[in-house]
TORVO-455824 format. One line per field, with one value per residue (C-alpha): residue in three letters; residue number from 1; x, y, z. Coordinates in steps of 0.001 Angstrom, whole numbers, plus 500000, padded with zeros to 6 digits. Layout:
N
zake: ALA_...
fiti: NUM_...
X: X_...
Y: Y_...
Z: Z_...
//
This chain:
691
zake: PHE_PHE_ARG_LYS_SER_ASP_LEU_SER_ASP_ALA_LEU_LYS_PRO_LEU_ASN_SER_THR_MET_GLN_ARG_ILE_SER_SER_ARG_THR_LYS_LEU_ASP_THR_ASN_MET_PRO_GLY_PRO_ALA_PRO_LEU_LEU_LEU_ARG_ARG_SER_SER_SER_ILE_ASN_ARG_SER_VAL_GLY_GLY_GLU_ALA_GLY_GLY_SER_GLY_LEU_GLY_GLY_LEU_PRO_PRO_LEU_ALA_PRO_SER_ALA_GLY_SER_SER_ILE_VAL_ASP_PRO_ASN_ASP_ILE_ILE_PRO_VAL_GLU_ASP_ALA_ASP_PRO_ASP_ASP_SER_ALA_LEU_SER_MET_SER_THR_HIS_LYS_ARG_LYS_THR_SER_GLY_ILE_PRO_LEU_ASP_VAL_GLU_GLN_ILE_VAL_ASN_ARG_SER_THR_GLU_MET_GLU_MET_SER_LEU_GLY_GLN_ILE_ALA_ASP_SER_GLY_ASP_GLU_GLU_GLU_GLY_GLU_HIS_PRO_LEU_GLY_GLY_GLU_LEU_VAL_MET_ASP_SER_MET_PRO_GLU_PHE_ASP_GLU_MET_PHE_CYS_ASN_GLU_GLN_GLY_ARG_GLY_GLY_SER_SER_ARG_PHE_PHE_THR_ALA_SER_THR_SER_ASP_PHE_LYS_ASN_MET_PHE_THR_SER_ARG_ARG_MET_SER_PHE_LEU_ALA_VAL_LEU_ALA_MET_LEU_VAL_THR_PHE_PHE_ALA_PHE_LYS_GLN_PRO_PRO_LYS_ALA_ALA_GLU_GLU_VAL_ALA_ALA_THR_THR_MET_ASP_ARG_PRO_MET_ASP_SER_LYS_GLY_VAL_GLN_TYR_GLY_GLU_GLU_HIS_MET_GLU_VAL_VAL_GLY_ALA_PRO_LYS_GLU_ALA_HIS_VAL_HIS_GLU_TYR_ASN_LYS_ILE_LEU_PHE_PHE_ASP_SER_PRO_ASP_LYS_MET_LYS_PRO_MET_HIS_SER_LYS_GLY_PRO_VAL_LEU_PHE_ASN_SER_ASP_ILE_ALA_GLY_LEU_TYR_LEU_PHE_GLU_ASN_VAL_CYS_LEU_THR_ASN_ASN_VAL_ASP_ALA_LEU_ARG_TYR_ARG_PRO_MET_GLU_THR_THR_LEU_ARG_GLY_LEU_ILE_TYR_PHE_THR_ASP_ASP_LYS_LYS_MET_ASN_ASP_ASN_SER_LYS_ARG_CYS_VAL_PRO_CYS_SER_ASN_ASN_GLN_ALA_MET_GLU_THR_TRP_ASP_GLU_THR_TYR_ALA_ASP_GLU_SER_ILE_VAL_GLY_HIS_LYS_CYS_GLY_MET_ASN_GLY_LEU_HIS_ALA_MET_TYR_ALA_SER_SER_VAL_GLY_ASP_TRP_THR_SER_CYS_ILE_LYS_GLN_GLU_GLU_ASN_THR_GLN_LEU_MET_THR_GLN_TRP_GLY_GLN_THR_GLN_SER_PRO_THR_ALA_VAL_GLU_THR_ILE_HIS_PHE_PHE_LYS_GLU_PRO_THR_PHE_LEU_LEU_GLN_PHE_ASN_ALA_LEU_ASP_MET_GLU_THR_SER_LEU_PHE_ASP_MET_LEU_MET_THR_TYR_LEU_PRO_HIS_TRP_ASP_GLN_PHE_ARG_HIS_GLU_TRP_ASP_PHE_PRO_TYR_GLU_ALA_VAL_ILE_SER_HIS_SER_LEU_GLN_GLY_CYS_LEU_SER_HIS_SER_HIS_ASN_TRP_PHE_CYS_GLU_VAL_LEU_HIS_GLN_MET_ASN_ALA_PHE_GLY_PRO_ALA_LYS_GLU_ILE_PRO_TRP_GLU_PRO_ASP_GLU_SER_THR_LEU_TYR_CYS_PHE_GLU_GLU_LEU_PHE_TYR_ASN_GLN_VAL_GLY_TYR_GLN_ARG_GLU_LEU_ASP_HIS_GLU_GLY_LEU_VAL_THR_ARG_ASP_ILE_LEU_GLY_ASP_PHE_ARG_GLU_ILE_LEU_PHE_ARG_LYS_PHE_ALA_LEU_LEU_ARG_ARG_ARG_THR_VAL_GLU_ASP_ARG_LYS_GLU_GLU_ALA_ALA_ALA_LEU_SER_LYS_GLY_GLU_GLU_ALA_ASP_ASP_ASP_THR_LYS_ILE_ILE_PHE_TYR_ASP_ASN_LYS_LEU_SER_GLN_LEU_THR_LYS_TRP_ASN_GLU_MET_GLU_ALA_LEU_ILE_GLU_LYS_ALA_ARG_SER_LEU_GLU_LYS_TYR_GLN_SER_ILE_LYS_PHE_GLY_THR_VAL_ASP_ASP_PHE_SER_ARG_LEU_THR_VAL_ALA_GLU_GLN_ALA_ARG_THR_PHE_ASN_GLU_ALA_ASP_ALA_ILE_ILE_MET_VAL_HIS_GLY_GLU_HIS_MET_ALA_ASN_ALA_ILE_PHE_ALA_VAL_ASP_GLY_THR_LYS_PHE_VAL_GLU_VAL_GLY_CYS_GLU_VAL_SER_SER_LEU_ILE_GLY_ASN_PRO_ARG_PHE_MET_GLU_LEU_PHE_ASP_GLY_GLU_TYR_ARG_ALA_VAL_GLU_LYS_CYS_LYS_GLY_ASP_GLU_GLY_THR_ASN_VAL_CYS_VAL_LYS_CYS_GLU_GLY_ASN_GLY_ASP_GLY_ASN_SER_ALA_PHE_THR_MET_THR_PRO_ALA_ALA_PHE_GLU_LYS_MET_VAL_ASP_ASP_VAL_VAL_LYS_SER_LEU_LYS_GLY
fiti: 1_2_3_4_5_6_7_8_9_10_11_12_13_14_15_16_17_18_19_20_21_22_23_24_25_26_27_28_29_30_31_32_33_34_35_36_37_38_39_40_41_42_43_44_45_46_47_48_49_50_51_52_53_54_55_56_57_58_59_60_61_62_63_64_65_66_67_68_69_70_71_72_73_74_75_76_77_78_79_80_81_82_83_84_85_86_87_88_89_90_91_92_93_94_95_96_97_98_99_100_101_102_103_104_105_106_107_108_109_110_111_112_113_114_115_116_117_118_119_120_121_122_123_124_125_126_127_128_129_130_131_132_133_134_135_136_137_138_139_140_141_142_143_144_145_146_147_148_149_150_151_152_153_154_155_156_157_158_159_160_161_162_163_164_165_166_167_168_169_170_171_172_173_174_175_176_177_178_179_180_181_182_183_184_185_186_187_188_189_190_191_192_193_194_195_196_197_198_199_200_201_202_203_204_205_206_207_208_209_210_211_212_213_214_215_216_217_218_219_220_221_222_223_224_225_226_227_228_229_230_231_232_233_234_235_236_237_238_239_240_241_242_243_244_245_246_247_248_249_250_251_252_253_254_255_256_257_258_259_260_261_262_263_264_265_266_267_268_269_270_271_272_273_274_275_276_277_278_279_280_281_282_283_284_285_286_287_288_289_290_291_292_293_294_295_296_297_298_299_300_301_302_303_304_305_306_307_308_309_310_311_312_313_314_315_316_317_318_319_320_321_322_323_324_325_326_327_328_329_330_331_332_333_334_335_336_337_338_339_340_341_342_343_344_345_346_347_348_349_350_351_352_353_354_355_356_357_358_359_360_361_362_363_364_365_366_367_368_369_370_371_372_373_374_375_376_377_378_379_380_381_382_383_384_385_386_387_388_389_390_391_392_393_394_395_396_397_398_399_400_401_402_403_404_405_406_407_408_409_410_411_412_413_414_415_416_417_418_419_420_421_422_423_424_425_426_427_428_429_430_431_432_433_434_435_436_437_438_439_440_441_442_443_444_445_446_447_448_449_450_451_452_453_454_455_456_457_458_459_460_461_462_463_464_465_466_467_468_469_470_471_472_473_474_475_476_477_478_479_480_481_482_483_484_485_486_487_488_489_490_491_492_493_494_495_496_497_498_499_500_501_502_503_504_505_506_507_508_509_510_511_512_513_514_515_516_517_518_519_520_521_522_523_524_525_526_527_528_529_530_531_532_533_534_535_536_537_538_539_540_541_542_543_544_545_546_547_548_549_550_551_552_553_554_555_556_557_558_559_560_561_562_563_564_565_566_567_568_569_570_571_572_573_574_575_576_577_578_579_580_581_582_583_584_585_586_587_588_589_590_591_592_593_594_595_596_597_598_599_600_601_602_603_604_605_606_607_608_609_610_611_612_613_614_615_616_617_618_619_620_621_622_623_624_625_626_627_628_629_630_631_632_633_634_635_636_637_638_639_640_641_642_643_644_645_646_647_648_649_650_651_652_653_654_655_656_657_658_659_660_661_662_663_664_665_666_667_668_669_670_671_672_673_674_675_676_677_678_679_680_681_682_683_684_685_686_687_688_689_690_691
X: 857014_853868_853385_852715_849308_848377_848997_847027_844065_844499_844224_841174_838512_840085_840290_836472_835610_837447_835760_832379_833308_834586_831323_829252_831373_831442_829332_826479_826276_822452_822083_821563_824393_827777_829196_832007_835517_838907_840735_844613_846797_849936_853155_854670_852597_854754_852879_855174_852315_849225_846155_845390_843037_840378_843009_842280_844484_847199_850567_851416_848119_846903_843447_840506_838633_835525_832608_835122_835262_837995_836769_835208_831581_830375_827574_826050_825315_826259_828686_831821_834916_838482_840728_842925_845933_845516_849339_849608_850808_853172_850157_849709_846192_846682_847283_844617_842725_838947_837960_835667_833166_832179_832417_833603_837218_836457_834124_836962_839368_837009_836657_840191_841458_839047_840168_843734_843202_841479_844339_847031_845532_845167_848913_849935_847974_849450_852909_853684_853332_855272_853489_850206_851118_851285_849012_845723_846829_849742_852455_854362_852861_855298_854128_856146_853997_850741_847731_846382_842848_841563_843021_841177_837728_835567_834625_831158_830963_831993_835476_838842_841147_844019_844078_847270_847524_851022_852539_854810_858120_858749_860608_857766_855390_856949_855861_852394_853544_853582_853894_850026_849286_851907_850407_846946_848333_850189_846899_845022_847813_847414_843795_844151_846604_844592_841498_843591_845317_842307_842253_839773_836574_837249_836983_833690_835419_836190_832825_831284_833603_832765_829010_828668_827978_825006_821443_819238_815968_815584_815959_819467_818736_821120_820314_822886_824391_826922_825613_828882_830002_833583_833888_835541_835035_834523_830861_831484_831624_827984_827267_825891_826888_825202_825234_827147_824621_825377_822767_823005_820604_821163_821971_824767_826616_827121_830280_829897_829507_830415_828209_829410_827717_825675_828160_826986_827955_828353_828933_827871_824498_822822_820093_822022_823781_825866_825778_828019_827097_823501_820289_816890_813382_809819_807315_804241_802196_802316_800136_797550_796438_795225_796674_798736_802489_805108_808143_808999_811810_813873_817765_819733_823107_825643_828052_830376_829858_829345_827224_824849_824680_823690_820786_817674_815861_818607_816394_813398_812976_811789_808182_807076_805480_807990_810047_813704_815756_819134_820763_822819_820021_818487_814814_812487_812125_815981_815431_813381_815206_818631_819921_819902_816467_817752_816193_812889_811916_814730_814476_817495_817918_821004_822405_825738_824455_821443_820809_821176_818458_816080_816208_815841_812726_811055_811280_807744_808602_810025_807345_804603_806435_806969_803248_802236_804419_803281_806778_806321_809151_809248_810890_809993_812091_815118_815931_817718_819764_820432_823689_824258_827787_827517_826431_822647_820381_817368_814330_811963_808621_805030_803485_799920_800345_802180_802181_804068_806371_807211_808222_809455_811740_812296_812821_815667_817190_816942_820220_822229_820623_821631_825284_825260_823721_826011_829038_827329_828732_826143_827813_825524_824937_821622_818300_816046_812523_810382_807934_806831_808452_809173_809155_811929_810096_807037_804532_800987_802243_802545_805756_807479_806724_808279_811389_811599_811116_813796_816241_816637_819328_821256_822536_821734_819417_816533_816807_813660_812708_810601_808028_808148_808628_812024_814229_816377_818184_821704_824048_827691_827072_823618_822782_819809_817978_816511_812646_811168_814427_813150_809512_809138_812163_813431_817068_817713_820232_819627_816680_817224_815179_817648_817719_813866_813721_815922_813924_810560_812114_813065_809594_808001_810032_809486_805749_805672_803717_802479_802989_806480_807598_808636_806849_809557_809461_805737_806220_808764_806703_803593_805771_807065_803544_803098_800922_797273_797315_796226_797414_794812_794518_791649_792134_791585_790630_790393_787978_787956_785205_786246_782656_783296_784904_782918_784628_785875_784025_782531_778936_776923_780183_778901_775783_778101_780156_777148_775926_779305_779550_776354_777813_779151_782439_783497_783060_786700_787222_787338_785919_787203_786411_787950_785614_788281_791971_792564_791314_793790_797258_800216_800688_796995_797323_800417_798650_795618_797776_799979_797006_795573_796265_794628_793704_790738_790281_789316_792482_794357_797344_796712_797994_801395_800712_801730_805355_803718_802202_803825_805284_802992_799968_797608_796448_793360_792504_789191_787995_786779_790357_793272_796655_798887_802586_802212_801095_804437_805577_809137_807975_805653_808571_810711_808429_806397_803147_800499_798673_795322_793358_789709_788407_785165_783473_784124_781869_779630_779269_778083_781266_783920_785166_784475_782816_779938_780889_778829_779041_781553_783448_786902_789278_787390_783997_781941_781047_779156_779790_777326_777158_778441_781452_782097_781879_784259_786821_786860_787065_790236_791827_791190_792452_795799_796301_795901_797803
Y: 361305_359915_358926_355415_356381_357875_354629_352806_355199_354951_351148_351073_351497_348443_346445_347261_346237_342821_342177_342678_340279_337729_337985_337272_334140_332596_329380_329387_326222_326714_326412_323159_321704_320506_321044_323507_322241_323393_325282_325070_327969_328582_327219_330776_332001_332068_330148_331176_331994_329670_329232_333000_335114_332421_329705_325859_325498_323660_325341_324807_326009_329541_330585_329020_330713_332285_329960_326978_324316_322156_319198_318076_317173_314161_315326_311867_311629_315177_313561_315350_313700_314669_315846_313041_315191_318696_319376_318885_322254_321259_321200_324537_325927_325648_321865_321179_318081_317744_316129_313210_315667_316530_320380_321888_322822_326275_327304_326228_328309_331416_331380_330423_333487_335919_334967_335204_338677_340054_338711_340205_343628_343903_342998_345549_348452_347391_346621_350189_351558_349590_351257_349859_346330_342880_341614_340193_336796_336927_336638_338535_338486_338761_338961_337994_339766_341744_339584_339970_341309_338002_336218_338555_338432_335893_335963_335943_332166_332616_331181_332970_333509_331921_329498_330646_333581_334919_336931_339909_340877_344419_345354_344343_346380_349543_348540_349727_353322_353426_356671_356703_356322_358820_361459_360905_361445_364560_365989_365125_366830_369877_370149_369795_372701_374898_374680_374990_378191_379702_383492_384990_386818_390336_393177_395138_398049_395782_394395_397678_398686_395509_395947_399599_398965_396730_398087_399072_400637_404244_402691_401373_397676_395987_392691_390023_392112_390381_391118_390709_392741_392628_393201_396423_397784_401487_402907_403622_399982_399678_402531_401469_403589_403421_406000_408383_408375_407261_405537_405722_403483_405397_409102_408153_406515_409763_411664_415211_417825_421436_423605_426357_429016_430428_431703_433255_430875_433773_437105_438726_436929_436880_434420_431145_430056_427187_425453_422707_419813_420812_418901_419739_419452_420067_422473_420356_423317_424924_422260_422355_425927_428120_429274_426148_426357_423952_426058_426337_424314_424147_423964_422538_424315_422488_424201_423670_427238_426713_429881_428623_424970_426500_428304_426278_427756_427022_424513_426718_428432_431974_432590_433197_436502_438616_438421_437575_438888_437904_435579_438192_440677_441095_440148_440450_436880_436793_438257_435405_432467_433733_433097_434046_433383_432406_433553_433219_429486_428343_428981_428363_426030_425361_422200_420466_417114_415436_413929_417177_418836_415852_416167_420150_420130_417515_419862_421053_424824_424655_422476_424877_427777_426109_425249_428708_430086_427472_426036_422297_420368_416854_414321_414629_411538_410890_407126_407020_409475_409859_411779_412910_413259_414676_418451_418760_421402_422039_422610_424857_426141_426386_423382_424648_427746_427953_431726_431994_429177_431028_434049_432947_430281_430529_434241_433742_430826_431908_433859_430997_428448_430631_430579_426926_425762_427862_426312_423026_422963_422595_422566_419961_416365_415928_417599_417040_418570_418270_420534_417758_414396_413236_416957_416498_413698_414307_415647_416899_419705_422740_424008_420830_420292_423511_422648_419319_420854_423565_421035_423163_421151_419678_416047_416310_413439_413834_412056_410463_411134_409436_411607_409748_410850_409154_409932_413019_414259_415896_417151_417613_420393_421975_424609_426772_429065_431775_431601_434954_436898_438057_437908_441641_441489_444573_443297_444835_443329_439688_438569_440283_440252_438047_435456_435450_435291_432185_430543_431072_430149_426726_426167_427235_424519_421868_422297_422721_425940_427171_431003_432335_434264_437624_440145_440208_436453_436396_439197_436956_434060_435868_437248_433738_432425_431278_433195_432445_431995_434621_435007_434830_438396_437864_438817_436183_436866_434208_434523_432429_432862_430197_429188_425803_427526_428016_431220_433690_433414_435681_435281_435816_436022_433837_435946_439085_437352_436201_439807_441103_438595_439927_443399_444497_445981_442573_440554_440058_439166_435588_435046_431928_430500_428103_425980_424848_425256_422708_420000_420928_419523_421885_421601_422379_425419_426613_426371_428144_431207_430956_431202_434369_437990_438987_437164_438362_436056_435922_436554_433617_431439_430338_433746_432114_430642_434191_432785_430792_433920_435664_439001_441960_439960_441951_440634_441731_440295_440698_440346_442366_442683_441700_441001_439712_439000_438860_442395_443585_446296_445024_441524_442917_445061_441892_440828_443856_442776_445015_444422_445837_444899_445433_445576_446516_449669_452632_455168_455231_451796_453247_455275_452945_449582_447804_444759_444512_442395_439925_439313_441151_442112_440658_438963_435685_437023_436422_439279_440541_443123_445355_445047_448499_447970_444685_446397_449265_446681_444949_448073_449119_445747_445796_449451_448474_445536_447686_450519
Z: 444943_446796_450294_451176_452830_449487_447711_450150_449626_445887_445955_448418_445668_443727_446862_447558_444043_444457_447703_446064_443332_445853_447790_444752_443790_447205_447755_450365_452107_452460_448627_446946_445037_445705_449221_449862_449776_451022_448379_448292_447903_445993_447560_447109_450176_453210_455944_458841_460965_461299_463326_463215_461531_460744_460141_460299_463490_461412_461511_457908_456397_455701_456734_454970_452157_453121_453692_453535_456237_457558_455658_452320_452262_450287_448067_448262_451854_453172_455591_456260_454941_455900_453207_452152_451611_453177_452893_449309_448679_445803_443538_441992_441343_437601_437964_440583_439742_440033_443360_443996_445429_441803_442073_438668_438621_437050_439997_442391_440589_440677_444361_444842_442849_444253_447809_446920_445254_448476_450619_448065_447798_451631_451946_449299_451073_454520_453629_452628_456091_458857_461668_460769_461711_459959_457377_458672_457341_459892_457422_454786_451326_448290_444737_441727_439204_438961_437841_434358_433812_432747_435676_438027_436372_434603_430993_429731_430281_433937_433178_433668_430923_432937_435765_437172_439743_439539_442451_441959_443559_444904_441672_439476_441651_440367_436901_437922_437345_433522_431588_430961_434707_435634_433138_434732_438185_436954_435487_438741_440872_438680_439094_442878_442884_440658_442980_446101_445046_443358_443506_445898_444519_443153_445310_445269_443630_440654_440499_440419_437549_435548_435849_435048_431370_432096_431674_434529_435394_436746_440308_439647_439254_436813_434963_435586_438329_440723_444129_446149_449035_450618_454351_455086_451527_451186_450733_447157_446503_447006_444520_441042_438008_434471_431678_433753_436576_440043_441994_445879_447692_450807_451493_453880_451162_449204_449703_451024_448446_448273_445892_443584_441554_440077_437402_434120_431355_428954_430321_426989_427032_430378_431613_431472_434722_435780_439236_440616_442955_443712_444078_442813_444591_443374_444760_445333_446489_442934_441590_444349_443948_441017_438967_438754_438129_436877_436951_440664_441886_445064_444850_447709_448067_450141_452201_455234_456627_460399_460737_457885_459381_462796_461220_462103_459004_456507_454632_454246_450854_450591_449518_446004_446544_444784_441610_442250_439282_440417_443045_444876_445323_448767_449361_452231_453186_453758_457150_458189_456717_457153_453658_450063_448442_444986_441732_439663_439460_441664_445417_447407_450525_452386_454079_454867_453315_451979_455372_457085_454644_455160_458939_458761_456653_459084_461953_462787_462808_459349_458018_459082_457549_454293_454118_454949_451978_449651_449415_450445_448731_447361_448190_451804_452881_450756_450487_447161_445188_441449_440808_437295_436400_432900_432276_432505_431339_433492_431228_433294_431821_432698_430968_431408_429416_426068_425777_429192_428212_424971_426780_430180_428900_425047_424801_427442_425690_421989_421957_423501_421145_418082_419276_420150_416854_414793_416371_416951_420367_423005_426483_428010_427396_428967_429628_432467_432784_435879_434233_431692_431148_427654_426391_423814_421885_419669_422183_422291_424332_422217_423615_423754_419962_419314_421148_419409_415904_416501_417848_420877_422799_419865_420481_424196_425462_427736_431174_432555_435993_438667_440538_443868_447554_448114_445160_445009_441842_442117_439523_439076_436671_436177_433614_434545_432062_434357_434188_433180_432522_429113_429698_428668_426324_428250_427938_424562_422100_423049_420977_417569_414349_412792_415575_415874_412111_411817_414595_412858_409426_410819_412059_408873_407100_409880_409793_405913_406192_402792_403042_402926_406180_404806_402731_400170_399800_399293_396728_394784_394982_393503_390562_389884_389217_385680_383195_383451_387105_389465_392985_395734_396802_399140_402633_405193_408777_411317_414311_417563_420246_422843_423074_424673_427741_430925_431540_428885_425730_423053_422875_419549_417575_414654_414251_413765_411221_409287_409102_407900_405152_403571_403405_399922_401155_402570_399598_399079_402687_403843_407253_409085_412387_414746_416901_419550_419328_421994_419632_416884_416716_416837_413074_412592_414787_412986_409651_410900_411856_408847_406381_408008_407257_410542_413792_416033_418939_422611_424702_425846_425520_421794_420664_421031_417586_416453_415815_412770_411208_408429_408750_408895_410382_412496_415839_417852_421270_422730_426301_429311_430697_428321_429489_426860_426333_422538_422578_423634_421112_421290_420044_417298_416067_415510_412754_411566_413265_414543_417873_419409_422532_422609_426203_428084_427322_429507_427855_424749_423306_419889_419144_420671_419673_422916_424503_427057_429790_431815_435597_437415_434246_435168_432726_432841_432096_429009_426747_423697_421000_419174_415325_414988_417166_415278_411940_412912_414248_410888_408946_411007_410433_406667_406423_408279_405876_402747_404076
//
C-alpha cells in the first residue's frame, strides 16, 4: 500500500527527534565529573563487520557510542585505563554492573539507549530500500520488538521506565500499523487527494452571474465583488449587471445594436412613442443661452445601413430652429445632415455603434456645425455605458418654467395616465429624467411635486443619472412622451373635461384644499351648513405685482388697491396680495389659488396654479405684452374658467383697461395703471362673478 521510500520519509521526523535527544544526553569530556566510558551493546546485534563507521578497530565490537573513547578513564588520576573485559557481550544492558569509575548506572543506560535508538531507526529507514546500500554501522540490524515509550525517554527524574531495550523482528514491525494509525493515514490521503484534484476557479460568466445581486454604485462598482478574469472569456464576462442595468466599462465591450421605432404605443391616443435599442445625449448648449431650456435631447439611432454609415454628418443633429411635429416629416436641415431630424425635444443622430458615434462627433467639421446650431452634445468622450434592460419612461420637461411644463408634457401625457391608472398597468418599470434629477420624490420644483402627488407613473421607480462627460445612457425599450404635442390642446378628444377633472380632484385631496372643485359641490356644501352659520359670501380677489423682479413688475399696484378698498361698492370684496410666489411652497401656492374667486396678476409662469382653482374662477393677466398658455380658450372651457389679458394702451388710456409701459414696452417691461383703468377692471371681474 505504501512505497518503501514513503515509510523512510515518514520516520525521518522521529529519527531527527531521537538524534536531538541523544545529543542532549551525551557526555562532554570537557565538562567536570566522571570520565566517559565504553558502553556495551546487546548481544543481539550482529557484529559481522567491524572497524568501520567509527568502530574501535576490534573485529568483534560495534562502533563506539558518540563521545566514547576506547578506554575507561580513572576519575581519580584522569589516566586512561584499558577496559578489563571489552568482549563481555554476554552481559545485557539490563544487568550491566556499576563500574569502578563511579559513573551512575542510570546515566550510562540513558546514553546507551539513545545511541542504540539512533542506530536502530537508521537501520529501519535504510533496510526498506535495497538500492540505498547497507546500514552505516556496516551490519544488518534486526529488531525483535518495538521499544516502549518509557524505554526511549526519561521520566521526570531523568530515569527510564525500563532498563532493557528490546529489538523487533520483521513480523513485529508490521504491528506499527494499528487501526488508529491506518485511519489517520487514510484521512491524510483523502486530504491530499482533495487538494490535488480541486476544481479550477469558476468561469467569468459564472462569476458575473453570482455577483449580479450585490449592491453597487452608479459606476458599477460592487461590494465584495470577485474580480476574476479567464483568459479567452468573451467580452460579456467583464460586464456587470445590477438591478436590470448592464454596466460596460468600455464601448467596445458592448454588442452591436440595431434600433427600432418610433412606434405609437397607442394608435388611438397619440403622443407616446416607443423606441428600442437607442441611447440618449444631453444638449449642453440649451443651458448656456437664454432662454434656458432643459427639454432638448439627442437620440443615437443605430443602423447597419451602408449608405447612412458613409454619411460624414450622420452624427450631427438638426438645428432647433423649427418645430418638428412628427418623426417622418421632412424638415429643412435634412438636406444638410442627410438624415431624419427627429421630433420636438428629441433630435436624431445616426451611427453604427457607440464608438462610431464618438469618433464622428469629434471630426472638426461636425463639431463646428453642432456649435453653430447650438446642438453640442454630452457626453463628448464615451468611456462607460449604462444599458437599461427594463422598459424606461423618458421624463422630458422644462424645469425652469412650470407653465410650459404643464402644457408641453402633462397635457400630452394625461390621456395615457388616465388609461394606465384605471387598469393599473403602467407599461414601464423605470423613469429617467435628465431635466431634473430626483423629480418623482418630494421636490421644491412645482411640476415635480405635481407629478409626485398625482402618482403619475404608478409603481415605476426613478433611475438616478450622473451628469458627466464620459457616461452614456442606453435603453432596450424607451418610452418618449413627445414634448409640446398638446401645447395648444389642438388635438381634440384627448384631454377631456372628465380626464382633467379627475386629475384636479386628486390634487385637491392630496393638497387638502378647502374649497370644493365644482360649483355643484360648493352649493351642496353651503346647503349642508348647520343653522346659525352663514356661508362666507364675500368675493376674494388675489393680486400679484411681482415687485421683487428686475424686469416685469406692476408699479404702484398696492396704492391702487388701497384706494379701491375705500370705495363703498367694494366693501364685500376681499382684496388679497402676494409678495413673492417663489417664496411659497407648492402647497401654499395651491391654497392661494384655491381660496380666490378671481386672480389678477402680472403675467408669468405662476398662472399654472390655475389647476388648483375652483371651477368658474376668473383670471386676468396684466403686462405690456402677454403671451399665455393658460389663456387658451380650450383649456378654460374644461373647467368653466374665464380669462382676460390686459396689455399696453394703444389709444385713449382713460376709456380702455390697459397699462402704461416703461422702457421699450416689450413683454419684460415694467408698467403702471391709472386708477380709472384699475377700477373698471375690478368692476368687470365682479360683474362676471355675479353674472
